[in-house]
C-alpha positions as CSV (number, residue, x, y, z in Angstrom):
1,M,11.2,-24.6,21.7
2,L,8.3,-25.1,19.3
3,G,4.7,-24.5,20.1
4,N,2.2,-27.3,20.6
5,M,-0.3,-26.2,18.0
6,Q,-1.6,-28.2,15.1
7,H,-0.2,-27.7,11.6
8,Q,-2.8,-27.5,9.0
9,P,-1.7,-26.3,5.5
10,L,-3.4,-23.2,4.1
11,L,-5.0,-24.6,1.0
12,I,-7.5,-23.1,-1.5
13,S,-9.8,-26.2,-1.0
14,S,-10.1,-25.3,2.7
15,L,-11.9,-22.1,1.8
16,I,-14.7,-23.7,-0.2
17,T,-14.9,-26.6,2.4
18,H,-15.4,-24.0,5.1
19,A,-18.0,-22.1,3.0
20,A,-20.0,-25.3,2.3
21,R,-20.0,-26.2,6.0
22,C,-20.6,-22.8,7.6
23,H,-22.6,-20.8,5.0
24,P,-23.9,-23.3,2.5
25,N,-26.8,-21.1,1.5
26,G,-24.7,-17.9,0.9
27,E,-25.7,-16.6,-2.5
28,I,-23.7,-16.3,-5.7
29,V,-25.6,-14.4,-8.4
30,S,-24.3,-14.2,-12.0
31,R,-25.4,-12.5,-15.2
32,T,-24.6,-15.3,-17.6
33,T,-23.3,-15.1,-21.1
34,E,-26.4,-17.0,-22.2
35,G,-28.6,-14.2,-20.9
36,P,-30.5,-15.0,-17.8
37,V,-29.4,-14.2,-14.2
38,H,-28.3,-17.4,-12.5
39,R,-28.5,-18.1,-8.7
40,T,-26.5,-20.6,-6.8
41,T,-24.9,-21.1,-3.3
42,Y,-21.6,-21.8,-1.8
43,G,-22.8,-25.3,-1.0
44,A,-23.6,-26.0,-4.7
45,V,-20.3,-24.4,-5.9
46,A,-18.4,-26.7,-3.5
47,R,-20.2,-29.8,-4.9
48,R,-19.7,-28.8,-8.5
49,A,-16.1,-28.0,-7.9
50,Q,-15.6,-31.5,-6.7
51,Q,-17.3,-32.8,-9.8
52,L,-15.0,-30.6,-11.8
53,A,-12.0,-32.0,-10.0
54,N,-13.1,-35.6,-10.9
55,A,-13.6,-34.5,-14.6
56,L,-10.1,-32.9,-14.7
57,A,-8.6,-36.1,-13.3
58,R,-10.4,-38.1,-15.9
59,L,-9.0,-35.8,-18.6
60,G,-5.5,-36.6,-17.3
61,V,-4.8,-33.3,-15.5
62,R,-2.2,-33.8,-12.8
63,E,-0.7,-31.7,-10.0
64,G,1.1,-28.7,-11.3
65,D,-0.6,-28.7,-14.7
66,R,-1.8,-25.3,-15.9
67,I,-5.4,-24.9,-16.9
68,A,-6.4,-21.7,-18.7
69,T,-9.6,-19.8,-18.4
70,L,-10.8,-17.2,-20.9
71,A,-14.0,-16.1,-19.2
72,W,-16.0,-13.3,-17.5
73,N,-17.1,-13.2,-13.9
74,G,-19.6,-15.9,-13.2
75,Y,-20.4,-19.0,-11.1
76,R,-18.7,-21.5,-13.5
77,H,-15.5,-19.4,-13.4
78,M,-15.7,-19.6,-9.6
79,E,-16.1,-23.4,-9.7
80,L,-12.9,-23.5,-11.8
81,Y,-11.1,-21.3,-9.1
82,Y,-11.7,-24.2,-6.6
83,G,-11.8,-27.3,-8.8
84,V,-8.5,-26.6,-10.5
85,S,-6.5,-25.3,-7.6
86,G,-8.1,-27.6,-5.1
87,M,-7.0,-30.7,-7.0
88,G,-3.4,-29.4,-7.1
89,A,-3.4,-28.0,-10.7
90,V,-2.7,-24.3,-11.4
91,L,-5.5,-21.9,-12.5
92,H,-4.3,-19.6,-15.2
93,T,-6.8,-16.8,-15.7
94,V,-6.1,-15.3,-19.2
95,N,-7.1,-11.7,-19.9
96,P,-9.1,-11.7,-23.1
97,R,-8.5,-8.0,-23.6
98,L,-4.9,-8.6,-24.4
99,F,-3.7,-8.5,-28.0
100,A,-3.8,-11.8,-29.9
101,E,0.0,-12.0,-30.0
102,Q,0.1,-11.6,-26.2
103,L,-2.5,-14.3,-25.7
104,E,-0.6,-16.6,-27.9
105,Y,2.6,-15.9,-26.0
106,I,1.3,-16.4,-22.5
107,I,-0.7,-19.6,-23.3
108,N,2.4,-21.1,-24.9
109,H,4.7,-19.7,-22.2
110,A,2.4,-21.2,-19.4
111,E,2.2,-24.5,-21.3
112,D,-1.5,-24.7,-20.5
113,Q,-3.2,-28.1,-21.0
114,Y,-6.8,-27.1,-21.5
115,V,-8.6,-23.8,-22.1
116,F,-12.0,-23.3,-20.5
117,F,-13.8,-20.4,-22.2
118,D,-17.1,-18.4,-22.4
119,T,-18.8,-18.9,-25.7
120,G,-18.3,-15.3,-26.7
121,F,-14.6,-16.0,-27.1
122,T,-15.1,-18.9,-29.6
123,Q,-14.0,-16.9,-32.6
124,L,-11.0,-15.6,-30.8
125,L,-9.9,-19.1,-29.9
126,E,-10.5,-20.4,-33.4
127,Q,-8.0,-17.8,-34.6
128,L,-5.5,-18.7,-31.8
129,A,-5.9,-22.5,-31.9
130,P,-3.3,-23.2,-34.7
131,K,-0.8,-21.1,-32.8
132,I,-1.2,-22.8,-29.4
133,P,-0.5,-26.4,-30.3
134,G,0.1,-27.6,-26.8
135,I,-3.6,-27.3,-25.9
136,K,-5.2,-30.8,-25.5
137,G,-8.8,-29.5,-25.6
138,F,-11.1,-26.6,-25.4
139,V,-14.0,-26.6,-22.9
140,A,-17.0,-24.3,-23.6
141,M,-18.4,-23.0,-20.3
142,T,-22.0,-23.6,-21.1
143,D,-24.7,-26.4,-21.4
144,R,-25.4,-28.6,-24.4
145,A,-28.2,-26.3,-25.7
146,H,-25.9,-23.4,-26.0
147,M,-22.8,-25.1,-27.4
148,P,-21.2,-23.0,-30.2
149,T,-20.8,-24.4,-33.7
150,S,-17.1,-24.5,-34.0
151,A,-14.2,-26.4,-35.5
152,L,-12.1,-26.1,-32.4
153,P,-10.2,-29.3,-31.9
154,N,-11.4,-31.6,-29.1
155,L,-14.2,-29.2,-28.2
156,L,-16.0,-30.3,-24.9
157,C,-19.1,-29.1,-23.1
158,Y,-18.6,-27.9,-19.5
159,E,-22.0,-29.1,-18.2
160,D,-21.6,-32.5,-19.9
161,L,-18.2,-32.9,-18.2
162,L,-19.7,-32.2,-14.8
163,A,-22.8,-34.3,-15.3
164,A,-20.7,-37.4,-15.9
165,E,-19.0,-37.1,-12.6
166,S,-19.7,-37.7,-8.9
167,D,-19.3,-35.0,-6.3
168,D,-17.5,-37.6,-4.1
169,Y,-14.0,-36.2,-4.2
170,A,-11.6,-35.9,-1.3
171,W,-9.5,-32.7,-1.7
172,P,-5.8,-33.8,-1.6
173,V,-3.5,-32.4,1.1
174,F,-0.2,-31.1,-0.1
175,N,2.4,-28.4,0.6
176,E,0.8,-25.0,1.1
177,N,3.6,-23.4,-0.8
178,N,2.6,-25.2,-4.0
179,A,1.4,-23.0,-6.9
180,A,-2.4,-22.3,-7.0
181,A,-2.9,-19.7,-9.6
182,L,-1.0,-17.9,-12.4
183,C,-1.7,-14.3,-13.6
184,Y,0.3,-12.4,-16.2
185,T,1.1,-8.7,-16.1
186,S,-0.6,-6.6,-18.7
187,G,2.7,-6.2,-20.5
188,T,2.8,-2.5,-21.5
189,T,6.4,-3.0,-22.6
190,G,7.9,-6.3,-23.7
191,H,6.2,-9.7,-23.1
192,P,3.8,-10.1,-20.1
193,K,5.4,-11.8,-17.1
194,G,3.7,-14.5,-15.0
195,V,3.1,-14.1,-11.3
196,L,2.6,-17.5,-9.6
197,Y,0.5,-17.4,-6.5
198,S,0.8,-20.1,-3.8
199,H,-2.1,-21.6,-1.8
200,R,-0.6,-20.0,1.3
201,S,-0.2,-16.6,-0.2
202,S,-3.8,-16.6,-1.5
203,V,-5.3,-17.7,1.8
204,L,-3.4,-15.1,3.8
205,H,-4.4,-12.5,1.3
206,A,-8.1,-13.5,1.7
207,M,-7.7,-13.2,5.5
208,A,-6.4,-9.7,5.1
209,A,-9.2,-8.8,2.7
210,C,-11.8,-9.8,5.4
211,T,-10.3,-7.6,8.1
212,V,-12.1,-4.3,8.9
213,D,-9.1,-2.2,7.8
214,G,-8.5,-4.4,4.8
215,M,-11.3,-4.6,2.3
216,G,-13.7,-5.1,5.1
217,I,-15.6,-8.0,3.4
218,G,-18.1,-9.8,5.7
219,A,-21.1,-12.1,5.7
220,A,-23.5,-9.2,5.7
221,D,-22.2,-7.8,2.5
222,S,-23.7,-8.1,-1.0
223,L,-20.5,-7.7,-3.1
224,L,-20.6,-6.5,-6.7
225,V,-17.4,-7.9,-8.2
226,V,-16.9,-5.6,-11.2
227,V,-13.1,-6.1,-11.3
228,P,-12.6,-9.1,-13.6
229,M,-11.8,-12.6,-12.4
230,F,-9.0,-12.5,-15.0
231,H,-7.4,-9.4,-13.3
232,V,-5.4,-10.5,-10.3
233,N,-8.1,-13.1,-9.3
234,A,-10.7,-10.3,-9.0
235,W,-8.6,-8.8,-6.2
236,G,-9.0,-12.1,-4.3
237,T,-12.7,-11.7,-3.7
238,P,-13.7,-15.3,-4.8
239,Y,-11.4,-16.5,-2.0
240,A,-12.4,-13.8,0.6
241,G,-16.1,-14.3,-0.2
242,A,-15.9,-18.0,0.6
243,M,-13.9,-17.3,3.8
244,C,-16.6,-15.0,5.2
245,G,-19.8,-16.0,3.4
246,A,-20.4,-12.7,1.6
247,K,-23.0,-12.7,-1.2
248,L,-21.1,-12.4,-4.5
249,V,-22.7,-10.7,-7.5
250,F,-20.9,-11.4,-10.8
251,P,-21.8,-9.1,-13.8
252,G,-20.6,-11.4,-16.6
253,P,-19.6,-9.4,-19.7
254,A,-22.1,-6.6,-19.2
255,L,-20.1,-3.8,-17.6
256,D,-22.1,-0.9,-19.1
257,G,-23.7,1.7,-16.7
258,K,-27.2,0.4,-17.2
259,S,-26.3,-3.2,-16.4
260,V,-24.2,-2.4,-13.4
261,Y,-26.9,-0.1,-12.0
262,A,-29.5,-2.8,-12.4
263,L,-27.4,-5.3,-10.5
264,M,-26.7,-2.8,-7.7
265,R,-30.4,-2.1,-7.3
266,D,-31.8,-5.6,-7.7
267,E,-29.2,-7.5,-5.6
268,K,-29.1,-4.8,-2.9
269,V,-25.3,-4.4,-3.3
270,S,-23.6,-2.9,-0.3
271,L,-20.0,-3.0,-1.5
272,A,-18.7,-2.7,-5.1
273,L,-15.2,-3.2,-6.4
274,G,-13.8,-1.9,-9.7
275,V,-11.5,0.5,-11.5
276,P,-12.3,4.1,-12.1
277,T,-13.2,3.7,-15.8
278,V,-16.2,1.5,-15.0
279,W,-17.6,4.0,-12.5
280,L,-17.3,6.8,-15.1
281,G,-19.8,4.8,-17.3
282,L,-22.1,4.3,-14.3
283,F,-22.0,8.1,-13.5
284,Q,-22.9,8.9,-17.1
285,Y,-25.8,6.5,-17.2
286,V,-27.2,7.8,-13.9
287,E,-26.9,11.4,-15.0
288,Q,-28.4,10.9,-18.5
289,H,-31.5,9.1,-17.0
290,G,-32.0,11.4,-14.0
291,L,-31.8,8.5,-11.5
292,R,-31.6,8.8,-7.7
293,P,-29.0,6.3,-6.6
294,K,-28.9,7.5,-3.0
295,E,-32.6,6.6,-2.7
296,E,-32.7,3.5,-5.0
297,L,-29.6,1.7,-4.0
298,C,-28.2,0.1,-0.8
299,L,-24.6,0.9,-1.7
300,R,-22.5,1.8,1.3
301,R,-18.9,1.3,0.1
302,V,-17.0,1.3,-3.1
303,L,-13.5,-0.1,-3.3
304,I,-11.5,1.6,-6.1
305,G,-8.1,0.5,-7.3
306,G,-6.2,0.0,-10.5
307,S,-5.5,3.7,-10.8
308,A,-6.0,6.7,-8.6
309,A,-9.5,7.7,-7.6
310,P,-10.0,11.4,-8.3
311,A,-11.5,13.6,-5.6
312,A,-14.4,14.3,-8.0
313,M,-15.3,10.6,-8.1
314,I,-15.0,10.2,-4.4
315,G,-17.3,13.2,-3.9
316,T,-19.9,12.0,-6.4
317,F,-20.2,8.6,-4.7
318,E,-20.5,10.3,-1.3
319,I,-23.1,12.9,-2.3
320,A,-25.1,11.2,-5.0
321,Y,-24.9,7.6,-3.9
322,G,-24.4,7.9,-0.1
323,A,-21.4,5.6,-0.4
324,D,-17.9,5.9,1.1
325,V,-15.0,5.3,-1.4
326,I,-12.2,3.1,-0.1
327,H,-9.1,4.0,-2.0
328,A,-6.8,1.0,-2.5
329,W,-3.5,0.3,-4.1
330,G,-1.9,-2.9,-5.3
331,M,-0.5,-4.7,-8.3
332,T,-0.4,-8.2,-9.9
333,E,2.8,-8.9,-8.0
334,L,1.0,-8.1,-4.7
335,S,-1.9,-10.5,-5.2
336,P,-2.9,-7.5,-5.4
337,M,-3.6,-5.8,-2.1
338,G,-1.0,-3.5,-0.7
339,T,-2.6,-0.5,1.0
340,I,-6.2,0.5,1.9
341,C,-7.2,4.1,2.8
342,C,-9.3,3.9,5.9
343,L,-9.6,7.1,7.9
344,Q,-8.6,7.4,11.6
345,P,-10.8,8.9,14.3
346,K,-8.7,12.1,14.3
347,H,-9.6,12.7,10.7
348,G,-13.2,13.3,11.8
349,Q,-12.0,16.7,13.2
350,L,-10.7,17.9,9.8
351,D,-12.8,20.0,7.5
352,A,-14.1,18.4,4.3
353,A,-11.2,19.7,2.1
354,E,-8.5,18.4,4.5
355,R,-10.2,15.1,4.9
356,M,-10.4,14.7,1.1
357,K,-6.6,15.2,0.9
358,V,-6.3,12.1,3.1
359,R,-8.8,10.1,1.2
360,E,-7.1,10.7,-2.1
361,K,-4.0,8.9,-0.8
362,Q,-3.6,5.2,-1.5
363,G,-3.7,4.5,2.2
364,R,-1.8,2.5,4.8
365,A,-0.2,-0.9,4.4
366,V,-2.4,-3.8,5.5
367,F,-0.8,-6.2,8.0
368,G,1.5,-8.4,6.0
369,I,2.9,-5.7,3.8
370,A,6.0,-3.7,4.6
371,M,6.8,-0.5,2.6
372,K,9.6,1.9,2.3
373,I,10.7,4.6,-0.1
374,V,14.2,5.1,-1.4
375,D,16.2,7.6,-3.5
376,D,18.0,6.7,-6.7
377,D,21.0,5.5,-4.6
378,G,18.9,3.1,-2.6
379,A,19.0,5.2,0.6
380,E,15.8,5.1,2.6
381,L,13.8,8.3,2.7
382,P,11.8,9.7,5.7
383,H,8.1,9.2,6.2
384,D,7.3,12.9,6.4
385,G,4.7,13.1,3.6
386,K,7.1,15.2,1.5
387,A,10.1,13.2,0.4
388,A,9.2,11.1,-2.7
389,G,11.1,8.1,-3.9
390,R,10.8,4.7,-5.4
391,L,8.3,2.5,-3.5
392,L,9.6,-0.9,-2.3
393,V,7.4,-3.6,-0.7
394,R,7.8,-7.1,0.8
395,G,5.4,-9.6,2.4
396,P,4.0,-13.1,2.3
397,W,1.8,-12.4,-0.7
398,V,4.4,-10.4,-2.7
399,A,6.1,-12.0,-5.7
400,A,9.6,-13.2,-5.1
401,G,10.2,-13.6,-8.9
402,Y,8.4,-14.3,-12.1
403,F,7.3,-17.5,-13.7
404,R,10.2,-19.3,-15.5
405,H,12.5,-16.5,-14.1
406,E,11.5,-14.1,-16.8
407,G,12.7,-10.5,-16.2
408,G,15.7,-11.6,-14.1
409,Q,16.0,-10.9,-10.4
410,A,12.7,-9.4,-9.0
411,I,13.8,-8.6,-5.5
412,D,16.9,-7.3,-3.8
413,A,19.1,-9.1,-1.3
414,D,16.8,-8.1,1.5
415,G,13.6,-9.3,-0.2
416,W,12.3,-5.9,-1.3
417,F,10.3,-5.7,-4.5
418,D,10.6,-2.4,-6.5
419,T,7.0,-1.5,-7.5
420,G,8.0,1.0,-10.2
421,D,5.9,3.6,-8.4
422,V,7.1,6.9,-7.0
423,A,5.5,7.8,-3.7
424,N,5.7,9.6,-0.4
425,I,4.6,8.2,3.0
426,D,3.5,10.4,5.9
427,A,4.1,10.0,9.6
428,D,0.8,8.0,10.0
429,G,1.9,5.6,7.3
430,Y,-0.4,6.9,4.6
431,M,1.2,6.3,1.2
432,H,0.5,8.6,-1.7
433,I,1.6,7.6,-5.2
434,T,2.8,10.6,-7.1
435,D,3.6,8.8,-10.4
436,R,5.0,5.8,-12.1
437,A,8.8,6.0,-12.2
438,K,8.6,5.9,-16.0
439,D,5.8,8.6,-16.2
440,V,7.2,11.2,-13.8
441,I,7.7,14.6,-15.3
442,K,11.0,16.3,-14.5
443,S,10.8,20.0,-15.1
444,G,13.8,22.3,-14.2
445,G,15.2,19.6,-12.0
446,E,12.0,19.1,-10.0
447,W,9.4,16.4,-10.2
448,I,5.8,17.1,-11.3
449,S,3.1,14.5,-10.4
450,S,1.1,13.6,-13.4
451,I,-1.4,11.8,-11.2
452,D,-2.1,14.8,-9.0
453,L,-2.6,17.0,-12.1
454,E,-5.0,14.5,-13.6
455,N,-7.0,14.2,-10.4
456,A,-7.2,18.0,-10.2
457,A,-8.4,18.3,-13.8
458,M,-11.0,15.6,-13.2
459,G,-12.7,17.9,-10.7
460,H,-14.0,20.1,-13.5
461,P,-17.6,19.3,-14.3
462,A,-16.9,19.2,-18.1
463,V,-14.1,16.7,-17.9
464,A,-14.9,13.0,-18.3
465,E,-11.3,11.8,-18.2
466,A,-7.8,13.3,-18.1
467,A,-4.2,12.3,-18.6
468,V,-0.9,14.2,-18.3
469,I,2.3,13.4,-20.0
470,G,5.7,15.2,-20.2
471,I,6.6,16.9,-23.5
472,A,10.2,17.8,-24.3
473,H,11.0,21.5,-23.6
474,P,14.1,23.4,-24.7
475,K,14.5,25.2,-21.4
476,W,12.9,23.1,-18.7
477,Q,13.7,19.6,-20.1
478,E,10.0,18.6,-19.8
479,R,6.7,20.4,-19.3
480,P,3.2,18.8,-18.7
481,L,0.7,18.5,-21.4
482,L,-2.9,17.9,-20.3
483,V,-5.0,15.6,-22.5
484,V,-8.7,15.7,-21.9
485,V,-11.8,13.8,-22.9
486,P,-14.7,16.2,-22.5
487,K,-18.1,15.0,-21.2
488,A,-20.8,14.6,-23.8
489,G,-22.7,17.8,-24.2
490,H,-20.2,19.9,-22.3
491,A,-18.2,22.6,-23.9
492,V,-14.8,23.5,-22.4
493,S,-11.7,25.3,-23.7
494,S,-8.0,25.2,-22.8
495,G,-8.2,28.6,-21.2
496,I,-11.1,27.6,-19.0
497,L,-9.3,24.4,-17.7
498,L,-6.0,26.2,-17.1
499,A,-7.8,28.9,-15.1
500,Y,-9.7,26.2,-13.2
501,L,-6.4,24.5,-12.2
502,E,-4.9,27.8,-10.8
503,G,-4.7,27.5,-7.0
504,K,-5.3,23.8,-7.0
505,V,-1.7,22.8,-7.9
506,A,1.6,24.6,-7.6
507,K,1.8,27.4,-10.2
508,W,4.9,25.9,-11.9
509,W,3.0,22.6,-12.2
510,L,0.3,24.2,-14.5
511,P,0.3,22.5,-17.9
512,D,1.7,24.4,-20.8
513,D,-1.2,23.4,-23.0
514,V,-4.4,21.3,-23.2
515,Q,-5.3,19.0,-26.0
516,F,-8.8,17.4,-26.4
517,V,-9.4,13.9,-27.7
518,D,-12.4,11.6,-28.1
519,Q,-10.9,8.8,-25.9
520,L,-7.8,7.9,-24.0
521,P,-5.8,4.7,-24.6
522,H,-6.1,2.1,-21.8
523,T,-4.3,-1.1,-20.9
524,A,-6.1,-4.4,-20.9
525,T,-6.8,-3.8,-17.1
526,G,-8.2,-0.4,-17.6
527,K,-5.2,1.7,-16.7
528,L,-4.2,4.8,-18.7
529,Q,-1.6,3.7,-21.3
530,K,0.9,6.5,-21.1
531,L,3.3,4.9,-23.5
532,T,0.7,4.9,-26.3
533,L,-0.3,8.5,-25.3
534,R,3.3,9.7,-25.6
535,E,3.5,8.0,-29.0
536,M,0.3,9.8,-30.1
537,F,1.9,13.1,-29.2
538,R,5.4,12.3,-30.2
539,D,5.5,15.2,-32.7
540,Y,3.7,17.7,-30.6
541,R,5.4,20.9,-29.7
542,F,4.2,23.5,-27.2
543,P,3.0,26.9,-28.7
544,N,5.7,29.6,-28.6
């Protein structure tokens, strides 16, 4: 027997329609590539997205066509989120931090029809244009006064396109399982692979983001979206913001500490989202200028994902900023939200050190995500907080495969996706990633967590950033090498760091040596690039 309820497809257009009706004056603030801060509303974005849909139709864009963006976080980019997907085309957010060869590959692989770009990427596209012959035109996301002088073929002006169109556009209704957006993995090995999100998966993900034990996004929030809109759709915040009416603050290309701090202060930001590397820059700026963020800001929560948040970072936000860190985990294939680390009432009874151990975990699965850990033979392991194995997930916003079936079968016969992470899960469901499967250090037949070692090293006041890799050892197979970027103006030695780590990790985990570098390699999404780091130290041998 079926229920008697209405069936309304879950479409991206329904989010901006809801926003325009229920919170039309909700603010969207952007630092533009032209310079000034721009202010608009959900109502205005909805109207301009409809103008954009008319413009795309006039350009010949049809349902299923891919439209690329090469742009920072801003209101025009958000209009594309809704105008492109709303009309039935597919928004392909391209990461400009990728290598030129990777950009060429993914634009051709996606068969994009048009590229919408911020003017700062003009020169990059001029170099790429001869190698992406399928592109019908390039649209500069600016007004006529700021149009770049360029030889790009069929170069169009975004504001001119919209000005020529009416906002009288009826969003089409179609299958909610149709593709809405396309993101490619950062491709640390081999070619990047495309993850094709549906309208249904994106709306369900936004619903989960708005729950209290999800990202907790609500209408009362002023949300600083530092995570790029070309990185897993800014963790779904342009969709969740429209769903609940939260104020969205887009930083554009200015992600330095000074610019981020100014936006936090001026826009009364209550919730900020970003990867750890951005917050390191913020901390440095605040420290150098003797600022008092706890008194000057309205920051209450910081959502950190992309890589593990060290205890030192969690503590700094709590003490100096008066903000709670919400540790999160996900990946491109999960849209990206998988787990959120929210504390339970019983954790209030723990002392600060024990509570921190919980907060360092990646958290519990949000509703919609199922998780399990398995050994090398595929046997499920217990959730006892000790047994570690490969982390598998499934759910309505988890990829079932890759675009054009690249990479072969992505899920097993029961629908489980192997994340490539090694983790344990405790009895309360809190998941803790101990390593990437390809980065785990095996010493004397036992695993050493490079992530736990890195987080412990980051607690030293002279350490700006740390990474741990396994180095071949004649007796133990592998031993950990700690690679450190010291903080400016701080002196620290190998002996000091190793002494600091004693008692904080198991004795046999202690690195055999410490090397100091000016900077660590990162992927295009800000994650530590262990493959490059291992290549850097390919010829390294431990003393003695």
